[in-house]
N, C-alpha and C positions, 0 to 999 in steps of 0.2 A: 886195533886199538890206537886210537890217536897219540901223539907225542902230548906229555903234558909236563908240567914243571915242577915235577914233587923229588921227594929224595926217594934214592931206593926204590924198590918196587912196590907201592903200596896203592889201594885202591883208588878210584878217583869218583866213584858213581854208587849209587844203592839205589834199590827197587825195593819195591813195596807190594806183597803178596798174601793177599789175605781171602778168606771162604768169604763167600755173603752170607749175610746175616737177617735173621728176622727176630725179632722181638715183641710181645706181649704175653698179657695172661692169656692162659687158654690157647696159645698158637699153637700148639701140637696135637691139637683136632684138624689141623692142613694136612698133615705128613701124609695120608692117603691119596688126596689130590696131587701133592707134590709127586708121587711115585706114579701116580696115571698119568701125570703130564709128562712125566720122563720116559712112558712107555716100559714100565719093568715088569717085567713078567714074573721072575723069580728074583724074590727079594732075602738077603741073607739078615737078620735081625739079631744083634748082639748084644748081652747083658752080662750081669755077674746073679749068681744066686740068690742075695736078699733083693734086688732091686726088681728081681720078675715078680716078686709077689706085691711091690709097693704101686701106688698111684700113677708118676711115670710110665712104667710100661703098659701099666692098662689102659692110659690114655692113647698111648701108641697102637697097643693091639687093638682096641674100639674103630679107632681112625682106619686100620687095615682092614680089618672086618667090614667095615660101612663102603669102602671104596672098593671091596672086592679084592685086595691085594694079595696073591699066593707068596707068603712067604716059609722060611725054617728059620727056629730059631736055638740062639748058638749061645746059654746060660752061664756057659761053666769059664768064664773070664774070670781071672786071679788078680784081686787087688794088689796093688804091685806086681804086674808082671813080670815074669820071667822067658828065659830063650825059650825052655820047655813049653811052659802057655802060649808063648806066642806060636809056637810050630804045631800046636795043637787045633787053634784055631784055625790056621793056616791052613791046614788040612782039610777040616772042615768046607772053608771057603773052597779050596780047590775041588773038592768031590761035591759041593753043591751047584757047581757050575752058574753062580747066581750073574745077575743084570746089574745088581743096584746092591747097596748098603744101608741099613738103618742103626747105630751105637745109640743105645740109652744108659745112661752112665757117666762116673767122671771120669777122668782122664785116662785109667788104668783099662777103661773099657771103648775110650773114642780112641784111643793110641791102640789096641791089640784090633780092632777093625781096620784101621788104617793099616797094619803091617799084613792081615789076614788079605785085604785088597790087593796091594802091592804084590804080595811073593804069587796070588793068584792069578795075577795077571800077565807073570812074568815065571811060569810054571819051570823051566829049564834055568832059574837061578838058584845059585848054593846062599843059604842065609845069611854067610859072612859078606856077599857080594855089597849090598847094601847097610851095614852096619858101616856107623862113622870109623873112620880111620882115627886111632894107630891099631883099633882092636878087630874093626872089619877091613873093607876093602873100599868103603865110600865111594863105591861107583855111583856116576849120575844115573837117575831115573828116566829112560828114555819109553818106555811100554809105557801105552793108555791107559790110564786106571777107570774103572769101572763108578758112576758117580757115588758120592758118601754122603749122607744126612746126619748129621750128630747131632743131640740133643742131650746138651749136659745136665746132670741132676747136683755136681756141687759147683761151688762157686770161688773156684781155685785155679785148674789147672790153662783155663784158655784154650785146651785144647782144639777147640771148637773152630778155632782159628788160624791156628799153626800145622805147618807142615815137617812135626816135630812127632815119632814115638820114641818113648823111655822104656826100658825092662832093666832087668838083675838079669846079669850075664855071671849063670852059678860059677862056672868054671874056676872064673877069675874073681870071683865074690866082689864083683863091683857093676855099677851098673853105667848103661850106656843106650845107645839108641840108634834111629835113622832119623835122618833129618835129610829131607828134599822137598821145596816147593810141589812138585809132584803128588804130593800124597793129601797135602791138606783137603779138608773137607770139602765137598761142592757146595752144601749149605750149611749152617750152624742154627738151629731153632732154640729158641733162646727163652725158656716159658717160666717165668719167678714161681710160677705155683708149684713146679717140681721143689722148690728151694724148701718148703714149709716142711718136709718130712727127715729135712737133716737133724742129727740129734747135735747137742752142743760143740763137743769136742770137734765133729767134722764141721761145723763150722767155722771154728776159731783156725785149725789146721792148715784149711782149704783157704782162708784169708789171709793168713800168714804166706801163703804160698804168691797171693796175688801181688802182699806187702812187697817181696823180695823180686818178684818180677819188675815192677814199678821202677825199685830201688838201684836193681842190676844194669837194667837196660837204661836207663837214665845217665848212671855212672860210668858206661863200658865204654872201652876203648871209644873213639873217634870211626865212623867207617871210611875217611881220608888217612887213618895211620895204620889200617889194618894191611897187612900182606901175606901172603903174594896179591898180586894184583892177577886175576886170572886171564887167561890167555882165548877165553872165550865164557860167553856171558853164563852159559848151561854150569860152568864151574864155581860161579858166583856163589857165595855158601848163603844159607837159611839164613844163618845169624851175621850177619855184616858189620856188625858196631853200632855205637848212639848214631843219630841221624835226626836232622829238622824232624820230620814226623813220625819215627817213633819217640821221640821227647813228647809230642804234644799229648798222645794216647797215657803214656808213662806218667807225665805229670798228673793228668785229668785222673786216671786209677787211684794215684797215690791220697788224691784230695778226697776222691769217694771211702778208700780206705779211713783215712783220720777220722771223718764224721761219722761214718755207720757200721762200719767192725762191730765196735764193743757192743751196739745196740743189738746186730744181729746176734752175736753170741748169748747176750744176756736175756734176750727176750723172744722167742720163737714165733710169739706172736705177730712180731711189730715187722708187718709186712712189706711197708718202705724199705725200711733197712736190707731185707733179704736180698730184695726186686734190686736194690740199688748195686751190693755185693754181687749180685750174678751180671748185671750189665758190667761192672769192674772187672771182675774174670776175663768179660771178653773185650774191656779197653785196653786193660794190660797183655792182654794175649797180643792182638795188633801190635803193642808197643814192642815184646821183647821176642815174639815169632820173627820180628824182622832186624832188630836189634841183635837180640841174644841178651842172655846171661853168663854171670862170671863164676866167683869165687864160692858165694853161698852155695850155688847151686854145683858146680864143680867137687866142692868138700861134701857137697849134702850125698853123694851117691853112694861112697864108703859108708858113710853112715846108716844110709839104709842098707846095703849090702852086707857089711859086716853085722848086724843086728844080732844077739845072743836071746834074751829072753823077756825083752819088753813087748808088754801087749798094752795097745794105748785103749783108754777109757770110751764105751760110746763106738768102736769097730768091731762087728761082729764078726771075727775070722779066726781062723784052727791056727794061722801059724806068728809066730813072733813078726811082728812090724813095727817098724818108726815111719809113720806116715809122712808123707814128702814135706808137705810144709812146715812140720818139724823140724825136721832133716835140715831143711834150709834155714828155718830161723835162727835156731839157737847159734850157726856162728854169727849173725848178722852183725851183731855190736862189734865183734872181733875184725872182721872183714871191711869193715864200712870205717870205722880208725884206722885201718892199712891204708885202704886206698887213698882217703881222703888228699892226700899231700898234692895227689894229681886233682886238678879240677876241685878244690877245696870248696868256691862258689856252687855249687851243684850241689855237694855234700850238706852245706849249712841252708840251701834254700828246701831240699829235702827234711832236713830238721822243723826247720818252721812250716813246713805242711803239716806235719808231725805235732806239732803243739808246742814248739821250743820256743822261748826270746830271744833273738837274737840282735836285738837293738845294741847290744853291748859286746855283742861277739866277737871276737879279732878270728880274723880266716887261720890263722895256724892253726885253732880251735878245732876248728871245723870237724873234722873224724872225732873228736872227743867228745863232741855237744851232741851228735849225730848218734854216738853210740850209746850214750847216758837215757838219751832219749827214745831207743829201742827199748833198752833196758826196762825202763820206767812201764813203757806203752805192754811188756811182756810178763811184767813182774802184775801189772793190775787184772792182766787175763789169766792167771794162775797158770802162767808155761814153766813146765820143770826147769829146777834151776842147772841147765847146761847140759853138757853130753853125760857128766858123770850120775846125774838123775834119771838118764835112761840106759846104764852100763855100759859106760865106758870107764875107762882108765889114764893114765899116764903111759903104760906099759902098753896101750893100744895104739898109742900115735905113731909108730912105725908103718904098722898096716892101714893106718887111714891114709898117710901120707901117699904112699904105695898106690893104694885105691885110687887117691886125687890124681896121680900123674899121669894117667891115661886120656883125661876129664880137657884134651887140650882144645878141641873145638871152643868149649867155654871157658877152660884159665886164661885163654891165649888173649880171649877178649876183657881182661880184667887192664883198666887205664896203668896200672903200675905190677912190672913183672915180678914174680914169687920164685926164690928159690924153695929146696927143698926144706931147709930151715927156716926159712919164714913161713912156709905150711903148718910144719910141726909149732912154730910158737901160737899161730892163730888157732891150733887145735888145740896147743896146751889152753891158750887164753877164755876158751870156750866151754873149758871142763865145768866152770862153776860162773854163773850170770851177775848172781846178789850179792 
């Protein structure tokens, strides 16, 4: 590594890694040809029980049949996956000896398929070998994986573009994941027709994930302030901090969210709005997949993991769950009020994109302005009134803080370092929004 004039051991480089992406109405019909072009003989098709009966999976099945692709279907993916649900899918993948994978679904399905592909390609590895430190060993992936084609059916996670797979680690009641460029899909097929079957709240919560991906990656610690500098490029993390290329994607995604999210939620027939949100999800994925996210996501993992009895509208599931986008966005006003003292101009720019009038704004008020803009945005879209509305109280704050502490992969990308007391204050400020 060349000598460089930096203080301490901070990084001096960033790299862009992103899946190939194909976009277009009806483009799913090409998937059989893609697999033929890859020479695939045994394909694993992953989805979940709800989706297996819906048009997106049907479109994939028709294409596989048309091009004579031999496949086995795994439709047991859990919405908001756990370590056990990952292990079940991994077992299926190992037995199947597949030479290609297709994931049709939201982030839960695509992430599960990434994990299945990884561990089937590395059968002697222990599960915790690739899981992010400090919960797992966070080993670099050095084995070659099979091709994976991701067909997203929600407009939120951007998982079709990223090398990240998130799950609930049940024993610790906390979300964690696997992060490596090696697990990103070979191809993301972004077909806006698939968003037309999404119910209203799923559109909303998916859109909030896009919103926070864009805001967090744009305000993350800059890549050249992140330490340590890796001794070998294979150790450079997937989440590297904000950088000039990710910034472009994050801001563009934010503009689309500001323009189209309300429309996509309120009118399921608004094809223009739904198509644009589907693209925004991929754009934000390219941004945060390389820059990373920070406190909203770090704090969201225990919010999801410690769920008690909350069952969201429009989600056909048999277990309590806080949808990922909702768990992320509920802390966003408090988080950006807290981080804005570092790079306030970026926070102000984000507020303006989301509709704030900043002509007479003072730079030192950037955090409060962005927080108020977010509150208004969420109120307008009927979002639950803070963590209290989804079943949490002040008595839960110590457990929520404890669940946030292991999320160093993302919390260390916050532009402003935080103590346990800071995290407690942020959770407390997020109990009620309006």
